[in-house]
Biopython code that builds the backbone (N, CA, C, O; Angstrom):
import numpy as np
from Bio.PDB.StructureBuilder import StructureBuilder

atoms = [
    (1, "MET", "N", (101.496, 84.077, 120.377)),
    (1, "MET", "CA", (101.201, 85.483, 120.230)),
    (1, "MET", "C", (99.703, 85.677, 120.427)),
    (1, "MET", "O", (98.894, 84.995, 119.798)),
    (2, "ASP", "N", (99.343, 86.597, 121.290)),
    (2, "ASP", "CA", (97.938, 86.869, 121.574)),
    (2, "ASP", "C", (97.521, 88.146, 120.841)),
    (2, "ASP", "O", (98.266, 89.125, 120.798)),
    (3, "THR", "N", (96.319, 88.115, 120.266)),
    (3, "THR", "CA", (95.804, 89.225, 119.479)),
    (3, "THR", "C", (94.434, 89.627, 119.991)),
    (3, "THR", "O", (93.661, 88.784, 120.446)),
    (4, "CYS", "N", (94.134, 90.921, 119.917)),
    (4, "CYS", "CA", (92.800, 91.397, 120.255)),
    (4, "CYS", "C", (92.411, 92.478, 119.248)),
    (4, "CYS", "O", (93.241, 92.952, 118.473)),
    (5, "SER", "N", (91.122, 92.859, 119.278)),
    (5, "SER", "CA", (90.652, 93.844, 118.309)),
    (5, "SER", "C", (89.929, 94.988, 119.001)),
    (5, "SER", "O", (89.457, 94.875, 120.133)),
    (6, "LEU", "N", (89.864, 96.094, 118.271)),
    (6, "LEU", "CA", (89.199, 97.287, 118.783)),
    (6, "LEU", "C", (88.512, 97.969, 117.610)),
    (6, "LEU", "O", (89.167, 98.537, 116.737)),
    (7, "HIS", "N", (87.188, 97.907, 117.601)),
    (7, "HIS", "CA", (86.412, 98.572, 116.552)),
    (7, "HIS", "C", (85.001, 98.814, 117.056)),
    (7, "HIS", "O", (84.589, 98.255, 118.072)),
    (8, "GLY", "N", (84.274, 99.639, 116.348)),
    (8, "GLY", "CA", (82.957, 100.067, 116.796)),
    (8, "GLY", "C", (81.865, 99.019, 116.750)),
    (8, "GLY", "O", (80.776, 99.239, 117.280)),
    (9, "GLU", "N", (82.134, 97.889, 116.129)),
    (9, "GLU", "CA", (81.079, 96.884, 115.996)),
    (9, "GLU", "C", (81.113, 95.823, 117.094)),
    (9, "GLU", "O", (80.294, 94.904, 117.084)),
    (10, "ILE", "N", (82.036, 95.934, 118.028)),
    (10, "ILE", "CA", (82.038, 94.995, 119.147)),
    (10, "ILE", "C", (81.405, 95.695, 120.354)),
    (10, "ILE", "O", (81.483, 96.918, 120.467)),
    (11, "PRO", "N", (80.789, 94.943, 121.241)),
    (11, "PRO", "CA", (80.136, 95.558, 122.411)),
    (11, "PRO", "C", (81.131, 96.361, 123.246)),
    (11, "PRO", "O", (82.289, 95.966, 123.383)),
    (12, "PRO", "N", (80.686, 97.485, 123.802)),
    (12, "PRO", "CA", (81.580, 98.330, 124.597)),
    (12, "PRO", "C", (82.339, 97.572, 125.691)),
    (12, "PRO", "O", (83.517, 97.847, 125.920)),
    (13, "ARG", "N", (81.692, 96.633, 126.362)),
    (13, "ARG", "CA", (82.364, 95.880, 127.433)),
    (13, "ARG", "C", (83.568, 95.117, 126.884)),
    (13, "ARG", "O", (84.645, 95.136, 127.478)),
    (14, "LEU", "N", (83.380, 94.450, 125.751)),
    (14, "LEU", "CA", (84.480, 93.705, 125.132)),
    (14, "LEU", "C", (85.549, 94.656, 124.595)),
    (14, "LEU", "O", (86.740, 94.348, 124.639)),
    (15, "ARG", "N", (85.121, 95.805, 124.091)),
    (15, "ARG", "CA", (86.079, 96.808, 123.607)),
    (15, "ARG", "C", (86.989, 97.261, 124.743)),
    (15, "ARG", "O", (88.200, 97.388, 124.566)),
    (16, "ILE", "N", (86.398, 97.503, 125.906)),
    (16, "ILE", "CA", (87.191, 97.915, 127.072)),
    (16, "ILE", "C", (88.152, 96.800, 127.479)),
    (16, "ILE", "O", (89.327, 97.056, 127.742)),
    (17, "GLU", "N", (87.656, 95.570, 127.530)),
    (17, "GLU", "CA", (88.515, 94.431, 127.883)),
    (17, "GLU", "C", (89.701, 94.314, 126.918)),
    (17, "GLU", "O", (90.837, 94.119, 127.349)),
    (18, "ASN", "N", (89.434, 94.432, 125.625)),
    (18, "ASN", "CA", (90.508, 94.321, 124.637)),
    (18, "ASN", "C", (91.503, 95.464, 124.745)),
    (18, "ASN", "O", (92.713, 95.259, 124.648)),
    (19, "TYR", "N", (90.987, 96.665, 124.947)),
    (19, "TYR", "CA", (91.856, 97.822, 125.121)),
    (19, "TYR", "C", (92.795, 97.606, 126.319)),
    (19, "TYR", "O", (94.003, 97.818, 126.215)),
    (20, "LEU", "N", (92.231, 97.186, 127.445)),
    (20, "LEU", "CA", (93.051, 96.970, 128.642)),
    (20, "LEU", "C", (94.021, 95.806, 128.459)),
    (20, "LEU", "O", (95.147, 95.849, 128.954)),
    (21, "LYS", "N", (93.591, 94.783, 127.760)),
    (21, "LYS", "CA", (94.464, 93.640, 127.491)),
    (21, "LYS", "C", (95.704, 94.086, 126.716)),
    (21, "LYS", "O", (96.822, 93.684, 127.040)),
    (22, "PHE", "N", (95.502, 94.915, 125.694)),
    (22, "PHE", "CA", (96.647, 95.408, 124.922)),
    (22, "PHE", "C", (97.467, 96.402, 125.736)),
    (22, "PHE", "O", (98.696, 96.334, 125.747)),
    (23, "LYS", "N", (96.798, 97.315, 126.410)),
    (23, "LYS", "CA", (97.493, 98.327, 127.206)),
    (23, "LYS", "C", (98.364, 97.684, 128.290)),
    (23, "LYS", "O", (99.471, 98.149, 128.560)),
    (24, "ASN", "N", (97.858, 96.615, 128.906)),
    (24, "ASN", "CA", (98.602, 95.914, 129.957)),
    (24, "ASN", "C", (99.572, 94.880, 129.397)),
    (24, "ASN", "O", (100.182, 94.115, 130.143)),
    (25, "ARG", "N", (99.704, 94.869, 128.087)),
    (25, "ARG", "CA", (100.644, 94.011, 127.361)),
    (25, "ARG", "C", (100.366, 92.527, 127.532)),
    (25, "ARG", "O", (101.276, 91.698, 127.505)),
    (26, "GLU", "N", (99.087, 92.209, 127.708)),
    (26, "GLU", "CA", (98.671, 90.809, 127.743)),
    (26, "GLU", "C", (98.394, 90.303, 126.331)),
    (26, "GLU", "O", (98.279, 89.098, 126.108)),
    (27, "ALA", "N", (98.289, 91.224, 125.383)),
    (27, "ALA", "CA", (98.144, 90.898, 123.960)),
    (27, "ALA", "C", (99.295, 91.561, 123.216)),
    (27, "ALA", "O", (99.690, 92.683, 123.533)),
    (28, "ASP", "N", (99.823, 90.861, 122.232)),
    (28, "ASP", "CA", (100.959, 91.379, 121.467)),
    (28, "ASP", "C", (100.531, 92.245, 120.293)),
    (28, "ASP", "O", (101.274, 93.129, 119.864)),
    (29, "VAL", "N", (99.335, 91.994, 119.774)),
    (29, "VAL", "CA", (98.862, 92.665, 118.565)),
    (29, "VAL", "C", (97.463, 93.211, 118.806)),
    (29, "VAL", "O", (96.603, 92.530, 119.365)),
    (30, "LEU", "N", (97.249, 94.449, 118.375)),
    (30, "LEU", "CA", (95.928, 95.057, 118.412)),
    (30, "LEU", "C", (95.529, 95.355, 116.975)),
    (30, "LEU", "O", (96.188, 96.138, 116.290)),
    (31, "VAL", "N", (94.452, 94.732, 116.521)),
    (31, "VAL", "CA", (93.898, 94.997, 115.196)),
    (31, "VAL", "C", (92.769, 95.985, 115.416)),
    (31, "VAL", "O", (91.821, 95.703, 116.149)),
    (32, "ALA", "N", (92.872, 97.157, 114.774)),
    (32, "ALA", "CA", (91.912, 98.214, 115.083)),
    (32, "ALA", "C", (91.529, 99.026, 113.859)),
    (32, "ALA", "O", (92.254, 99.078, 112.865)),
    (33, "THR", "N", (90.373, 99.654, 113.960)),
    (33, "THR", "CA", (89.927, 100.616, 112.961)),
    (33, "THR", "C", (90.467, 101.982, 113.366)),
    (33, "THR", "O", (91.291, 102.093, 114.274)),
    (34, "ASP", "N", (89.994, 103.017, 112.682)),
    (34, "ASP", "CA", (90.412, 104.382, 113.029)),
    (34, "ASP", "C", (90.056, 104.756, 114.458)),
    (34, "ASP", "O", (90.552, 105.758, 114.975)),
    (35, "LEU", "N", (89.217, 103.979, 115.096)),
    (35, "LEU", "CA", (88.871, 104.216, 116.492)),
    (35, "LEU", "C", (90.138, 104.312, 117.353)),
    (35, "LEU", "O", (90.161, 105.029, 118.353)),
    (36, "ALA", "N", (91.174, 103.597, 116.961)),
    (36, "ALA", "CA", (92.415, 103.585, 117.744)),
    (36, "ALA", "C", (93.451, 104.581, 117.245)),
    (36, "ALA", "O", (94.562, 104.618, 117.775)),
    (37, "SER", "N", (93.125, 105.380, 116.251)),
    (37, "SER", "CA", (94.144, 106.261, 115.686)),
    (37, "SER", "C", (94.390, 107.510, 116.519)),
    (37, "SER", "O", (95.414, 108.171, 116.347)),
    (38, "ARG", "N", (93.485, 107.838, 117.404)),
    (38, "ARG", "CA", (93.640, 109.054, 118.209)),
    (38, "ARG", "C", (93.381, 108.763, 119.675)),
    (38, "ARG", "O", (92.497, 107.982, 120.029)),
    (39, "GLY", "N", (94.165, 109.403, 120.509)),
    (39, "GLY", "CA", (93.891, 109.376, 121.927)),
    (39, "GLY", "C", (94.392, 108.166, 122.690)),
    (39, "GLY", "O", (94.274, 108.132, 123.914)),
    (40, "LEU", "N", (94.940, 107.182, 122.020)),
    (40, "LEU", "CA", (95.458, 106.017, 122.737)),
    (40, "LEU", "C", (96.950, 106.220, 122.957)),
    (40, "LEU", "O", (97.740, 106.137, 122.017)),
    (41, "ASP", "N", (97.323, 106.481, 124.172)),
    (41, "ASP", "CA", (98.716, 106.780, 124.484)),
    (41, "ASP", "C", (99.398, 105.542, 125.031)),
    (41, "ASP", "O", (99.350, 105.274, 126.232)),
    (42, "MET", "N", (100.035, 104.788, 124.147)),
    (42, "MET", "CA", (100.751, 103.579, 124.536)),
    (42, "MET", "C", (102.146, 103.652, 123.917)),
    (42, "MET", "O", (102.340, 103.223, 122.779)),
    (43, "PRO", "N", (103.106, 104.183, 124.645)),
    (43, "PRO", "CA", (104.428, 104.422, 124.078)),
    (43, "PRO", "C", (105.162, 103.166, 123.613)),
    (43, "PRO", "O", (106.133, 103.274, 122.864)),
    (44, "PHE", "N", (104.729, 101.994, 124.029)),
    (44, "PHE", "CA", (105.422, 100.764, 123.655)),
    (44, "PHE", "C", (105.083, 100.288, 122.247)),
    (44, "PHE", "O", (105.713, 99.352, 121.754)),
    (45, "VAL", "N", (104.104, 100.907, 121.586)),
    (45, "VAL", "CA", (103.729, 100.480, 120.231)),
    (45, "VAL", "C", (104.897, 100.761, 119.288)),
    (45, "VAL", "O", (105.385, 101.888, 119.204)),
    (46, "SER", "N", (105.334, 99.725, 118.585)),
    (46, "SER", "CA", (106.487, 99.880, 117.699)),
    (46, "SER", "C", (106.138, 99.743, 116.221)),
    (46, "SER", "O", (106.903, 100.191, 115.367)),
    (47, "HIS", "N", (105.002, 99.135, 115.904)),
    (47, "HIS", "CA", (104.626, 98.906, 114.512)),
    (47, "HIS", "C", (103.171, 99.299, 114.272)),
    (47, "HIS", "O", (102.293, 99.024, 115.089)),
    (48, "VAL", "N", (102.936, 99.950, 113.131)),
    (48, "VAL", "CA", (101.586, 100.256, 112.669)),
    (48, "VAL", "C", (101.512, 99.804, 111.224)),
    (48, "VAL", "O", (102.377, 100.141, 110.417)),
    (49, "ILE", "N", (100.481, 99.043, 110.898)),
    (49, "ILE", "CA", (100.250, 98.622, 109.519)),
    (49, "ILE", "C", (98.886, 99.159, 109.115)),
    (49, "ILE", "O", (97.865, 98.795, 109.698)),
    (50, "ASN", "N", (98.879, 100.028, 108.113)),
    (50, "ASN", "CA", (97.646, 100.607, 107.607)),
    (50, "ASN", "C", (97.102, 99.720, 106.498)),
    (50, "ASN", "O", (97.620, 99.724, 105.382)),
    (51, "PHE", "N", (96.061, 98.963, 106.806)),
    (51, "PHE", "CA", (95.434, 98.109, 105.805)),
    (51, "PHE", "C", (94.676, 98.951, 104.791)),
    (51, "PHE", "O", (94.731, 98.686, 103.590)),
    (52, "ASP", "N", (93.967, 99.970, 105.277)),
    (52, "ASP", "CA", (93.346, 100.933, 104.374)),
    (52, "ASP", "C", (94.065, 102.256, 104.581)),
    (52, "ASP", "O", (94.294, 102.673, 105.717)),
    (53, "PHE", "N", (94.418, 102.908, 103.494)),
    (53, "PHE", "CA", (95.219, 104.122, 103.586)),
    (53, "PHE", "C", (94.380, 105.264, 104.154)),
    (53, "PHE", "O", (93.226, 105.428, 103.758)),
    (54, "PRO", "N", (94.933, 106.053, 105.070)),
    (54, "PRO", "CA", (94.193, 107.178, 105.651)),
    (54, "PRO", "C", (93.738, 108.154, 104.562)),
    (54, "PRO", "O", (94.387, 108.294, 103.526)),
    (55, "LYS", "N", (92.619, 108.819, 104.815)),
    (55, "LYS", "CA", (92.039, 109.716, 103.817)),
    (55, "LYS", "C", (92.663, 111.106, 103.811)),
    (55, "LYS", "O", (92.538, 111.829, 102.823)),
    (56, "THR", "N", (93.328, 111.493, 104.888)),
    (56, "THR", "CA", (93.956, 112.813, 104.967)),
    (56, "THR", "C", (95.341, 112.690, 105.587)),
    (56, "THR", "O", (95.675, 111.680, 106.207)),
    (57, "THR", "N", (96.141, 113.740, 105.407)),
    (57, "THR", "CA", (97.471, 113.748, 106.032)),
    (57, "THR", "C", (97.355, 113.752, 107.555)),
    (57, "THR", "O", (98.174, 113.145, 108.243)),
    (58, "SER", "N", (96.345, 114.432, 108.077)),
    (58, "SER", "CA", (96.137, 114.444, 109.522)),
    (58, "SER", "C", (95.872, 113.040, 110.044)),
    (58, "SER", "O", (96.440, 112.627, 111.055)),
    (59, "ASP", "N", (95.003, 112.308, 109.347)),
    (59, "ASP", "CA", (94.708, 110.938, 109.766)),
    (59, "ASP", "C", (95.948, 110.061, 109.677)),
    (59, "ASP", "O", (96.175, 109.217, 110.543)),
    (60, "TYR", "N", (96.750, 110.254, 108.635)),
    (60, "TYR", "CA", (97.980, 109.466, 108.500)),
    (60, "TYR", "C", (98.918, 109.746, 109.683)),
    (60, "TYR", "O", (99.454, 108.820, 110.291)),
    (61, "LEU", "N", (99.105, 111.020, 109.996)),
    (61, "LEU", "CA", (100.012, 111.375, 111.087)),
    (61, "LEU", "C", (99.539, 110.814, 112.418)),
    (61, "LEU", "O", (100.351, 110.362, 113.225)),
    (62, "HIS", "N", (98.226, 110.840, 112.653)),
    (62, "HIS", "CA", (97.721, 110.287, 113.909)),
    (62, "HIS", "C", (97.908, 108.777, 113.974)),
    (62, "HIS", "O", (98.273, 108.238, 115.018)),
    (63, "ARG", "N", (97.660, 108.102, 112.870)),
    (63, "ARG", "CA", (97.862, 106.646, 112.869)),
    (63, "ARG", "C", (99.336, 106.307, 113.012)),
    (63, "ARG", "O", (99.708, 105.492, 113.856)),
    (64, "ALA", "N", (100.177, 106.925, 112.195)),
    (64, "ALA", "CA", (101.612, 106.636, 112.229)),
    (64, "ALA", "C", (102.218, 107.053, 113.560)),
    (64, "ALA", "O", (103.184, 106.448, 114.028)),
    (65, "GLY", "N", (101.653, 108.080, 114.163)),
    (65, "GLY", "CA", (102.167, 108.579, 115.435)),
    (65, "GLY", "C", (101.996, 107.617, 116.594)),
    (65, "GLY", "O", (102.516, 107.864, 117.682)),
    (66, "ARG", "N", (101.288, 106.539, 116.384)),
    (66, "ARG", "CA", (101.148, 105.520, 117.428)),
    (66, "ARG", "C", (102.444, 104.729, 117.578)),
    (66, "ARG", "O", (102.645, 104.076, 118.603)),
    (67, "ALA", "N", (103.333, 104.772, 116.575)),
    (67, "ALA", "CA", (104.561, 103.960, 116.604)),
    (67, "ALA", "C", (105.795, 104.840, 116.750)),
    (67, "ALA", "O", (105.840, 105.955, 116.231)),
    (68, "GLY", "N", (106.788, 104.332, 117.457)),
    (68, "GLY", "CA", (108.086, 104.990, 117.546)),
    (68, "GLY", "C", (108.043, 106.385, 118.130)),
    (68, "GLY", "O", (108.605, 107.314, 117.551)),
    (69, "ARG", "N", (107.398, 106.547, 119.246)),
    (69, "ARG", "CA", (107.257, 107.861, 119.857)),
    (69, "ARG", "C", (108.348, 108.128, 120.877)),
    (69, "ARG", "O", (109.003, 107.213, 121.374)),
    (70, "ALA", "N", (108.524, 109.407, 121.174)),
    (70, "ALA", "CA", (109.455, 109.856, 122.222)),
    (70, "ALA", "C", (110.867, 109.339, 121.976)),
    (70, "ALA", "O", (111.528, 108.855, 122.895)),
    (71, "GLY", "N", (111.325, 109.444, 120.731)),
    (71, "GLY", "CA", (112.689, 109.045, 120.403)),
    (71, "GLY", "C", (112.885, 107.559, 120.170)),
    (71, "GLY", "O", (114.003, 107.127, 119.887)),
    (72, "ARG", "N", (111.841, 106.774, 120.282)),
    (72, "ARG", "CA", (111.956, 105.333, 120.047)),
    (72, "ARG", "C", (111.863, 105.027, 118.556)),
    (72, "ARG", "O", (111.287, 105.798, 117.789)),
    (73, "GLU", "N", (112.426, 103.917, 118.162)),
    (73, "GLU", "CA", (112.325, 103.449, 116.783)),
    (73, "GLU", "C", (110.897, 103.008, 116.521)),
    (73, "GLU", "O", (110.217, 102.527, 117.427)),
    (74, "GLY", "N", (110.441, 103.168, 115.290)),
    (74, "GLY", "CA", (109.107, 102.730, 114.923)),
    (74, "GLY", "C", (109.064, 102.324, 113.459)),
    (74, "GLY", "O", (109.945, 102.676, 112.675)),
    (75, "PHE", "N", (108.030, 101.579, 113.107)),
    (75, "PHE", "CA", (107.862, 101.092, 111.749)),
    (75, "PHE", "C", (106.407, 101.277, 111.342)),
    (75, "PHE", "O", (105.495, 100.879, 112.066)),
    (76, "VAL", "N", (106.196, 101.887, 110.168)),
    (76, "VAL", "CA", (104.857, 102.052, 109.628)),
    (76, "VAL", "C", (104.856, 101.525, 108.205)),
    (76, "VAL", "O", (105.690, 101.914, 107.387)),
    (77, "MET", "N", (103.913, 100.638, 107.914)),
    (77, "MET", "CA", (103.736, 100.140, 106.555)),
    (77, "MET", "C", (102.302, 100.433, 106.151)),
    (77, "MET", "O", (101.367, 100.190, 106.913)),
    (78, "SER", "N", (102.138, 100.957, 104.947)),
    (78, "SER", "CA", (100.802, 101.302, 104.470)),
    (78, "SER", "C", (100.528, 100.633, 103.138)),
    (78, "SER", "O", (101.320, 100.733, 102.201)),
    (79, "LEU", "N", (99.401, 99.953, 103.066)),
    (79, "LEU", "CA", (98.919, 99.414, 101.805)),
    (79, "LEU", "C", (98.086, 100.511, 101.157)),
    (79, "LEU", "O", (97.340, 101.211, 101.843)),
    (80, "TYR", "N", (98.204, 100.666, 99.853)),
    (80, "TYR", "CA", (97.463, 101.730, 99.191)),
    (80, "TYR", "C", (96.963, 101.273, 97.833)),
    (80, "TYR", "O", (97.404, 100.268, 97.277)),
    (81, "ARG", "N", (96.015, 102.062, 97.324)),
    (81, "ARG", "CA", (95.435, 101.805, 96.007)),
    (81, "ARG", "C", (95.594, 103.061, 95.153)),
    (81, "ARG", "O", (96.026, 104.104, 95.643)),
    (82, "GLU", "N", (95.250, 102.953, 93.907)),
    (82, "GLU", "CA", (95.383, 104.083, 92.973)),
    (82, "GLU", "C", (94.677, 105.331, 93.496)),
    (82, "GLU", "O", (95.185, 106.442, 93.344)),
    (83, "LYS", "N", (93.523, 105.153, 94.102)),
    (83, "LYS", "CA", (92.767, 106.310, 94.604)),
    (83, "LYS", "C", (93.498, 107.069, 95.714)),
    (83, "LYS", "O", (93.141, 108.207, 96.019)),
    (84, "ASP", "N", (94.514, 106.452, 96.318)),
    (84, "ASP", "CA", (95.266, 107.086, 97.403)),
    (84, "ASP", "C", (96.449, 107.914, 96.896)),
    (84, "ASP", "O", (97.140, 108.556, 97.687)),
    (85, "MET", "N", (96.684, 107.904, 95.581)),
    (85, "MET", "CA", (97.866, 108.569, 95.025)),
    (85, "MET", "C", (97.955, 110.067, 95.323)),
    (85, "MET", "O", (99.059, 110.546, 95.582)),
    (86, "PRO", "N", (96.865, 110.835, 95.304)),
    (86, "PRO", "CA", (97.011, 112.270, 95.599)),
    (86, "PRO", "C", (97.654, 112.544, 96.969)),
    (86, "PRO", "O", (98.546, 113.386, 97.077)),
    (87, "ILE", "N", (97.208, 111.845, 97.997)),
    (87, "ILE", "CA", (97.796, 112.080, 99.321)),
    (87, "ILE", "C", (99.232, 111.547, 99.380)),
    (87, "ILE", "O", (100.084, 112.135, 100.046)),
    (88, "LEU", "N", (99.498, 110.449, 98.694)),
    (88, "LEU", "CA", (100.867, 109.921, 98.648)),
    (88, "LEU", "C", (101.804, 110.902, 97.952)),
    (88, "LEU", "O", (102.931, 111.116, 98.399)),
    (89, "LYS", "N", (101.339, 111.494, 96.865)),
    (89, "LYS", "CA", (102.162, 112.496, 96.149)),
    (89, "LYS", "C", (102.423, 113.704, 97.033)),
    (89, "LYS", "O", (103.530, 114.242, 97.054)),
    (90, "GLU", "N", (101.406, 114.124, 97.757)),
    (90, "GLU", "CA", (101.573, 115.257, 98.680)),
    (90, "GLU", "C", (102.620, 114.932, 99.750)),
    (90, "GLU", "O", (103.461, 115.769, 100.077)),
    (91, "MET", "N", (102.562, 113.730, 100.284)),
    (91, "MET", "CA", (103.530, 113.326, 101.303)),
    (91, "MET", "C", (104.939, 113.214, 100.710)),
    (91, "MET", "O", (105.912, 113.608, 101.353)),
    (92, "GLN", "N", (105.052, 112.686, 99.506)),
    (92, "GLN", "CA", (106.353, 112.568, 98.852)),
    (92, "GLN", "C", (106.947, 113.943, 98.575)),
    (92, "GLN", "O", (108.142, 114.157, 98.781)),
    (93, "GLU", "N", (106.124, 114.871, 98.113)),
    (93, "GLU", "CA", (106.601, 116.227, 97.850)),
    (93, "GLU", "C", (107.085, 116.886, 99.144)),
    (93, "GLU", "O", (108.114, 117.562, 99.151)),
    (94, "SER", "N", (106.358, 116.694, 100.212)),
    (94, "SER", "CA", (106.769, 117.241, 101.511)),
    (94, "SER", "C", (108.125, 116.673, 101.910)),
    (94, "SER", "O", (108.995, 117.398, 102.393)),
    (95, "HIS", "N", (108.294, 115.382, 101.705)),
    (95, "HIS", "CA", (109.567, 114.735, 102.027)),
    (95, "HIS", "C", (110.695, 115.266, 101.148)),
    (95, "HIS", "O", (111.772, 115.593, 101.646)),
    (96, "ASP", "N", (110.448, 115.352, 99.842)),
    (96, "ASP", "CA", (111.480, 115.779, 98.888)),
    (96, "ASP", "C", (111.911, 117.225, 99.094)),
    (96, "ASP", "O", (113.087, 117.549, 98.929)),
    (97, "THR", "N", (110.978, 118.089, 99.449)),
    (97, "THR", "CA", (111.287, 119.513, 99.623)),
    (97, "THR", "C", (111.629, 119.863, 101.064)),
    (97, "THR", "O", (112.013, 120.995, 101.357)),
    (98, "ASN", "N", (111.491, 118.895, 101.964)),
    (98, "ASN", "CA", (111.730, 119.118, 103.387)),
    (98, "ASN", "C", (110.811, 120.205, 103.954)),
    (98, "ASN", "O", (111.181, 120.932, 104.877)),
    (99, "GLU", "N", (109.610, 120.299, 103.384)),
    (99, "GLU", "CA", (108.595, 121.235, 103.853)),
    (99, "GLU", "C", (107.567, 120.465, 104.669)),
    (99, "GLU", "O", (107.262, 119.317, 104.345)),
    (100, "PRO", "N", (107.030, 121.071, 105.715)),
    (100, "PRO", "CA", (106.014, 120.369, 106.512)),
    (100, "PRO", "C", (104.759, 120.073, 105.687)),
    (100, "PRO", "O", (104.425, 120.802, 104.754)),
    (101, "LEU", "N", (104.085, 119.005, 106.048)),
    (101, "LEU", "CA", (102.804, 118.687, 105.413)),
    (101, "LEU", "C", (101.784, 119.770, 105.734)),
    (101, "LEU", "O", (101.805, 120.357, 106.816)),
    (102, "LYS", "N", (100.907, 120.023, 104.798)),
    (102, "LYS", "CA", (99.808, 120.942, 105.043)),
    (102, "LYS", "C", (98.650, 120.118, 105.618)),
    (102, "LYS", "O", (98.012, 119.343, 104.907)),
    (103, "ILE", "N", (98.401, 120.296, 106.881)),
    (103, "ILE", "CA", (97.355, 119.534, 107.553)),
    (103, "ILE", "C", (96.024, 120.238, 107.305)),
    (103, "ILE", "O", (95.835, 121.389, 107.700)),
    (104, "ARG", "N", (95.112, 119.539, 106.653)),
    (104, "ARG", "CA", (93.841, 120.145, 106.251)),
    (104, "ARG", "C", (92.650, 119.552, 106.973)),
    (104, "ARG", "O", (91.548, 119.571, 106.423)),
    (105, "GLY", "N", (92.808, 119.041, 108.142)),
    (105, "GLY", "CA", (91.663, 118.470, 108.835)),
    (105, "GLY", "C", (91.685, 116.964, 108.771)),
    (105, "GLY", "O", (92.672, 116.356, 108.356)),
    (106, "SER", "N", (90.602, 116.381, 109.180)),
    (106, "SER", "CA", (90.546, 114.942, 109.338)),
    (106, "SER", "C", (89.260, 114.370, 108.778)),
    (106, "SER", "O", (88.203, 114.997, 108.845)),
    (107, "ALA", "N", (89.361, 113.187, 108.232)),
    (107, "ALA", "CA", (88.169, 112.455, 107.816)),
    (107, "ALA", "C", (87.533, 111.786, 109.022)),
    (107, "ALA", "O", (86.405, 111.299, 108.945)),
    (108, "TYR", "N", (88.253, 111.762, 110.136)),
    (108, "TYR", "CA", (87.779, 111.121, 111.361)),
    (108, "TYR", "C", (86.701, 111.980, 111.988)),
    (108, "TYR", "O", (86.919, 113.161, 112.259)),
    (109, "SER", "N", (85.561, 111.402, 112.217)),
    (109, "SER", "CA", (84.520, 112.127, 112.936)),
    (109, "SER", "C", (83.926, 111.176, 113.961)),
    (109, "SER", "O", (83.500, 110.068, 113.637)),
    (110, "LEU", "N", (83.909, 111.618, 115.155)),
    (110, "LEU", "CA", (83.385, 110.794, 116.246)),
    (110, "LEU", "C", (81.886, 111.018, 116.339)),
    (110, "LEU", "O", (81.424, 112.130, 116.591)),
    (111, "THR", "N", (81.136, 109.947, 116.134)),
    (111, "THR", "CA", (79.682, 110.068, 116.184)),
    (111, "THR", "C", (79.137, 109.801, 117.573)),
    (111, "THR", "O", (78.036, 110.242, 117.903)),
    (112, "ASN", "N", (79.886, 109.090, 118.383)),
    (112, "ASN", "CA", (79.411, 108.789, 119.723)),
    (112, "ASN", "C", (80.563, 109.002, 120.697)),
    (112, "ASN", "O", (81.346, 108.085, 120.945)),
    (113, "LYS", "N", (80.669, 110.198, 121.244)),
    (113, "LYS", "CA", (81.770, 110.543, 122.123)),
    (113, "LYS", "C", (81.796, 109.683, 123.386)),
    (113, "LYS", "O", (82.858, 109.451, 123.965)),
    (114, "GLU", "N", (80.640, 109.221, 123.802)),
    (114, "GLU", "CA", (80.593, 108.362, 124.998)),
    (114, "GLU", "C", (81.330, 107.046, 124.751)),
    (114, "GLU", "O", (81.958, 106.514, 125.666)),
    (115, "GLU", "N", (81.262, 106.516, 123.533)),
    (115, "GLU", "CA", (81.968, 105.275, 123.228)),
    (115, "GLU", "C", (83.472, 105.465, 123.341)),
    (115, "GLU", "O", (84.169, 104.602, 123.876)),
    (116, "LEU", "N", (83.981, 106.596, 122.839)),
    (116, "LEU", "CA", (85.415, 106.838, 122.927)),
    (116, "LEU", "C", (85.848, 106.929, 124.387)),
    (116, "LEU", "O", (86.927, 106.456, 124.744)),
    (117, "GLN", "N", (85.018, 107.531, 125.230)),
    (117, "GLN", "CA", (85.344, 107.630, 126.643)),
    (117, "GLN", "C", (85.495, 106.245, 127.290)),
    (117, "GLN", "O", (86.264, 106.078, 128.237)),
    (118, "LEU", "N", (84.770, 105.276, 126.780)),
    (118, "LEU", "CA", (84.818, 103.933, 127.354)),
    (118, "LEU", "C", (86.168, 103.248, 127.151)),
    (118, "LEU", "O", (86.515, 102.337, 127.903)),
    (119, "ILE", "N", (86.923, 103.667, 126.159)),
    (119, "ILE", "CA", (88.192, 102.987, 125.919)),
    (119, "ILE", "C", (89.369, 103.756, 126.500)),
    (119, "ILE", "O", (90.510, 103.316, 126.361)),
    (120, "HIS", "N", (89.130, 104.863, 127.130)),
    (120, "HIS", "CA", (90.227, 105.628, 127.732)),
    (120, "HIS", "C", (90.299, 105.400, 129.216)),
    (120, "HIS", "O", (91.163, 105.964, 129.887)),
]
sb = StructureBuilder()
sb.init_structure("model")
sb.init_model(0)
sb.init_chain("A")
sb.init_seg("    ")
for serial, (resi, resn, name, xyz) in enumerate(atoms, 1):
    if name == "N":
        sb.init_residue(resn, " ", resi, " ")
    sb.init_atom(name, np.array(xyz, "f"), 0.0, 1.0, " ", f" {name:<3s}", serial, name[0])
structure = sb.get_structure()
């Protein structure tokens, strides 16, 4: 199994290489920060594991939305801590009442838009 990573602390050239390696299915696993939660359209992604729980419902939906798209099966597992309980309760209530989540924005902020362009 081949693995690659995508995060802001690796040089842009290597980030592009890793992105293309995963996109072209030369790597089976992509380990990534929130940098990969938006804008990466790879319909073959079937699993997302959130090591750190997203800070907002919008961020959760974008991360989880990487898996099981367009009618395909998908799996999302999230590790969480006590501090994540408010958003978890909100998501559980939405599920229990069958009401849509209230999307209140994102903790994601792009500080260098040129870097994001390099991985697309």
